[in-house]
C-alpha positions in Angstrom: -82.3 76.4 36.0 -86.0 77.1 36.5 -88.0 78.6 33.7 -89.4 82.0 34.6 -92.9 81.0 33.6 -92.9 77.7 35.3 -94.8 78.7 38.4 -95.8 75.7 40.5 -99.5 75.4 41.3 -100.4 76.4 44.8 -101.5 73.8 47.2 -105.0 73.9 48.5 -103.8 75.1 51.9 -102.0 78.0 50.2 -105.1 79.0 48.2 -107.1 79.2 51.4 -104.8 81.9 52.8 -106.9 84.8 51.5 -105.9 88.4 50.9 -104.5 90.9 53.4 -107.9 92.0 54.7 -108.9 88.4 55.4 -105.6 87.6 57.1 -105.8 90.7 59.3 -109.4 89.8 60.3 -108.3 86.3 61.2 -105.5 87.7 63.3 -107.8 90.2 65.1 -110.1 87.3 65.9 -107.3 85.5 67.7 -106.8 82.8 65.1 -103.1 83.4 64.8 -100.2 84.5 67.1 -99.9 87.8 68.9 -97.8 89.3 66.1 -98.9 90.0 62.5 -95.8 90.3 60.4 -96.0 92.3 57.1 -93.2 92.4 54.5 -93.3 95.2 51.9 -91.5 94.5 48.6 -91.2 97.5 46.3 -89.2 100.3 44.7 -88.6 103.9 45.8 -92.3 104.4 46.6 -91.8 102.0 49.5 -88.1 102.4 50.1 -88.5 106.2 50.6 -90.5 105.8 53.8 -91.7 109.4 53.7 -93.8 108.8 50.6 -96.4 106.6 52.3 -94.9 103.8 54.3 -94.2 105.6 57.5 -97.8 106.9 57.6 -99.2 103.5 56.8 -97.2 101.8 59.6 -98.1 104.4 62.2 -101.8 104.0 61.3 -101.6 100.2 61.6 -99.8 100.4 64.9 -102.3 102.8 66.3 -105.0 100.3 65.3 -103.4 97.1 66.4 -100.2 97.8 68.4 -96.5 97.7 67.6 -94.4 94.6 67.7 -91.0 96.0 66.7 -89.3 97.3 63.6 -88.8 93.9 61.9 -86.2 94.0 59.1 -84.0 97.1 59.0 -81.9 96.7 55.9 -78.6 98.5 55.5 -79.8 99.7 52.1 -82.8 101.8 53.0 -83.4 101.3 56.7 -86.7 100.8 58.6 -90.3 101.1 57.7 -90.6 103.7 60.5 -87.4 105.4 59.3 -87.0 109.1 59.9 -89.4 109.3 62.9 -88.6 106.3 65.1 -85.5 104.6 63.6 -83.0 106.9 61.9 -80.6 105.4 59.5 -79.4 106.5 56.0 -76.4 105.9 53.8 -76.4 109.6 52.8 -75.2 110.9 56.2 -71.8 110.2 57.8 -73.4 110.1 61.2 -75.1 106.9 60.2 -72.8 105.4 57.5 -69.1 106.0 56.9 -65.7 104.5 56.3 -64.7 101.9 53.7 -68.0 100.4 52.6 -68.7 98.9 49.2 -72.4 99.1 48.4 -73.5 96.6 45.8 -75.6 97.3 42.7 -79.3 96.4 42.6 -80.4 92.9 41.9 -78.5 91.1 44.7 -80.1 88.0 46.3 -80.9 90.2 49.4 -84.1 91.2 51.1 -83.8 94.8 49.8 -81.8 93.9 46.6 -78.4 95.2 47.8 -75.6 94.2 50.2 -72.8 96.2 51.8 -69.3 94.9 52.3 -67.1 96.7 54.8 -63.4 96.9 55.7 -61.7 97.8 59.0 -62.9 101.2 60.2 -66.3 101.1 58.3 -69.2 101.9 60.6 -72.9 102.3 60.6 -75.5 103.5 63.2 -79.2 103.2 63.8 -80.8 105.6 66.3 -84.1 104.8 68.0 -86.5 107.2 69.6 -89.9 106.2 71.0 -93.3 108.0 70.9 -96.4 107.4 72.9 -97.8 105.0 70.3 -94.5 103.3 69.4 -92.3 101.5 71.9 -88.9 101.3 70.2 -87.3 99.0 72.9 -85.8 95.8 71.7 -86.2 92.2 73.1 -84.5 90.3 70.3 -82.0 91.4 67.6 -80.1 89.5 65.0 -77.6 90.4 62.3 -78.1 88.8 58.9 -75.0 88.5 56.8 -73.5 86.5 53.9 -70.6 84.3 54.8 -67.7 83.8 52.3 -65.9 81.0 54.1 -63.5 83.5 55.7 -63.4 84.9 59.2 -64.3 88.5 59.9 -64.8 90.5 63.1 -67.1 93.3 63.9 -67.9 95.1 67.2 -71.2 96.7 68.3 -72.8 98.6 71.1 -76.3 99.7 71.8 -75.5 103.2 73.3 -72.5 105.4 73.4 -71.9 104.6 77.1 -72.1 100.8 76.6 -69.1 98.6 76.3 -68.3 97.2 72.9 -69.3 93.6 72.1 -67.0 91.6 69.8 -68.6 89.4 67.2 -66.8 86.8 65.0 -68.5 86.3 61.6 -67.8 83.1 59.7 -69.4 80.4 57.6 -70.6 80.3 54.0 -73.8 81.5 52.6 -76.6 83.2 54.4 -76.0 83.4 58.2 -77.6 85.0 61.2 -76.2 85.8 64.6 -77.9 87.1 67.8 -76.9 90.4 69.1 -77.3 90.4 72.9 -76.3 93.1 75.3 -79.1 95.6 74.5 -80.8 97.7 77.1 -84.5 97.5 77.6 -84.6 101.3 77.3 -86.6 102.4 74.2 -84.1 105.1 73.3 -80.8 103.7 71.9 -78.1 104.2 69.3 -76.9 100.9 67.8 -73.4 101.3 66.3 -71.5 98.5 64.4 -67.9 98.8 63.2 -65.8 96.4 61.1 -62.6 95.3 63.0 -61.1 92.7 60.7 -61.8 91.1 57.4 -64.4 92.2 54.8 -67.9 91.0 56.0 -70.9 91.3 53.6 -74.0 92.4 55.5 -77.7 92.4 54.8 -79.3 94.1 57.8 -80.8 93.7 61.2 -84.0 92.0 62.3 -85.5 93.2 65.6 -88.6 92.7 67.7 -89.9 93.8 71.1 -92.1 92.0 73.6 -95.4 93.5 72.5 -98.1 92.1 70.3 -99.3 93.9 67.2 -98.0 94.8 63.8 -94.4 94.3 62.6 -93.6 95.7 59.2 -90.3 94.8 57.4 -89.3 97.0 54.5 -87.8 94.9 51.7 -87.7 97.6 49.1 -85.0 99.3 47.0 -85.0 102.7 45.3 -84.7 102.2 41.5 -85.7 98.5 41.6 -87.7 96.8 38.9 -89.3 93.4 39.0 -86.1 91.9 37.5 -84.2 93.0 40.6 -86.3 90.7 42.8 -86.3 87.7 40.6 -83.5 85.9 38.7 -83.9 82.6 37.0 -80.5 81.5 38.3 -80.9 78.7 40.8 -78.0 79.8 43.1 -79.4 83.3 43.3 -82.9 81.9 44.2 -81.4 79.7 46.9 -79.6 82.6 48.6 -82.6 84.9 48.3 -85.0 82.3 49.8 -82.5 81.5 52.6 -82.2 85.1 53.8 -85.9 86.0 53.3 -86.9 82.9 55.2 -85.2 84.5 58.3 -87.7 87.4 58.2 -91.2 86.1 59.4 -94.1 87.2 57.2 -97.8 86.7 57.4 -98.6 89.2 54.7 -96.7 90.4 51.7 -97.5 93.6 50.0 -95.7 93.7 46.6 -95.7 96.9 44.6 -93.4 96.8 41.6 -93.8 98.0 38.1 -93.1 101.7 38.1 -89.5 101.2 37.1 -90.4 98.5 34.7 -92.6 101.1 33.0 -89.7 103.6 33.1 -87.3 101.1 31.6 -89.7 100.0 28.9 -90.0 96.4 30.1 -92.5 94.4 28.2 -95.6 93.5 30.2 -95.1 89.8 29.5 -91.5 90.0 30.9 -92.8 91.9 33.9 -95.4 89.2 34.5 -92.8 86.5 34.3 -90.7 88.2 36.9 -93.7 88.6 39.3 -94.6 85.0 38.8 -91.1 83.9 39.7 -91.1 86.2 42.8 -94.4 84.8 43.9 -93.2 81.3 43.5 -90.2 82.0 45.7 -92.3 83.6 48.3 -94.7 80.7 48.4 -91.7 78.3 48.8 -90.4 80.3 51.7 -93.7 81.3 53.5 -96.4 79.0 52.1 -99.0 80.3 54.6 -98.4 84.0 53.9 -101.0 86.1 52.2 -99.5 87.6 49.0 -101.0 90.8 47.7 -100.0 92.4 44.4 -100.5 96.2 44.1 -100.1 98.0 40.8 -99.3 101.7 41.1 -101.0 104.5 39.2 -99.9 106.1 36.0 -98.0 109.4 35.9 -97.3 111.9 33.1 -93.7 110.9 32.5 -92.9 109.5 29.1 -93.1 105.7 28.9 -93.4 102.9 26.3 -96.3 101.3 28.2 -99.1 102.7 30.4 -99.6 100.9 33.7 -102.8 99.6 32.3 -100.8 97.4 30.0 -99.2 95.7 33.1 -102.6 95.4 34.7 -104.0 93.6 31.7 -101.5 90.7 32.2 -101.2 90.9 36.0 -104.8 91.0 37.2 -106.1 87.8 35.5 -103.1 85.8 36.6 -103.3 87.1 40.2 -107.0 86.4 40.5 -106.4 82.9 38.9 -103.8 82.2 41.6 -106.0 83.4 44.4 -103.7 86.3 45.2 -104.8 89.6 46.6 -104.8 92.2 43.8 -105.4 95.9 43.8 -104.8 98.7 41.3 -104.1 102.2 42.7 -105.3 103.8 39.6 -108.8 103.7 40.9 -107.6 105.4 44.1 -106.0 108.3 42.2 -108.7 108.5 39.6 -108.7 108.0 35.8 -107.6 111.6 34.9 -103.8 111.5 35.2 -103.5 115.2 34.4 -105.8 116.1 37.2 -103.5 114.7 39.9 -100.2 115.5 38.1 -98.3 118.5 39.2 -100.1 121.6 38.1 -103.4 119.8 37.9 -106.6 120.6 39.8 -105.6 118.2 42.6 -101.8 117.7 42.4 -100.5 114.5 44.0 -97.3 113.8 42.0 -94.1 115.8 42.5 -92.0 117.8 39.9 -90.1 114.6 38.8 -93.4 113.3 37.4 -92.8 110.0 39.2 -93.0 110.2 43.0 -96.0 111.2 45.1 -96.2 114.4 47.1 -96.1 113.0 50.7 -99.0 115.1 52.0 -101.4 114.4 49.1 -100.4 111.5 46.9 -98.6 109.8 49.7 -101.6 110.1 51.9 -103.8 108.6 49.2 -101.5 105.6 49.0 -101.3 105.1 52.8 -105.1 105.4 53.1 -105.6 103.0 50.3 -103.3 100.3 51.6 -104.6 100.8 55.2 -108.1 100.1 53.8 -106.8 97.2 51.8 -105.6 95.6 55.1 -108.1 96.6 57.8 -111.3 97.9 56.3 -114.4 95.8 55.3 -114.3 95.9 51.5 -114.2 99.6 50.9 -111.3 99.8 48.4 -111.6 99.8 44.7 -109.7 97.0 43.0 
């Protein structure tokens, strides 16, 4: 068992990685491949793509091109969900039959898994726009083998023939999904035929260069849902996350820790453990920690209490660090619902997409692409 505060020192090559802005600049200068892969780890702020993530990804792709949807988890779908890749567990069009959805805290990219039985189905629909080519050049299914044989079938459009797929093995597995059309508009459908397979999600790319954003986020998640001290849990998490390429990590956790009354020291230990795992999986990735702003909901600790422990450690580890409080401003009542410039919705937690969500998208966009014009 690994102690949660036993974070291995980073090698010199890791320390030279730099923050998201530096990594983006290096990529634009042609010092890396044609794709810049970004993984977003977070809670409902990031999992609910309408809050800010969809806007952010569209701005990034307009700036640098679109290289495909990346990881589309069967928990909360794609970073461009709702507009370009439609999938949700709350609609029978996209998710139905005998599925067992796990609780939070699984060793999964988005903290949950789904286990299906014969007849269970799911669907992801894709529709392009002028700026976003939703065509697919590579696709793979990520799943968790239990040593037993299962069978699923899939097709890419309603008029296509079904493709049968045998799922076996133990532990984290991946399997390619051929048979897709090069057309940008498609409706991927997967059905369980035999057995009880446990699935994570899809990873997909196109043939273009540009930005590819994978959403590794779960509504309701706290830092403890993305780090367990159990060695077996860590081994599985690292095995599946290693299958999702990442040049930049944006990690925004802490809102639910605040809501649950998690002590700042415990929050820091969880983030330290998560960063250590990310470094082991993608040692060349730029890791950026973002602390979200306070709200008017009742809580045991203000977000500034988490900042007091997170910022000095992050800077000492040469990680990217940013505090969204400076983007929203110090006066919480001013941007709360009913304030002079309302940016938080009636639940006192989530941003209003057109105001608070826009502030977050603008802030993170500047964090990645702009020349030092964000407050930190």
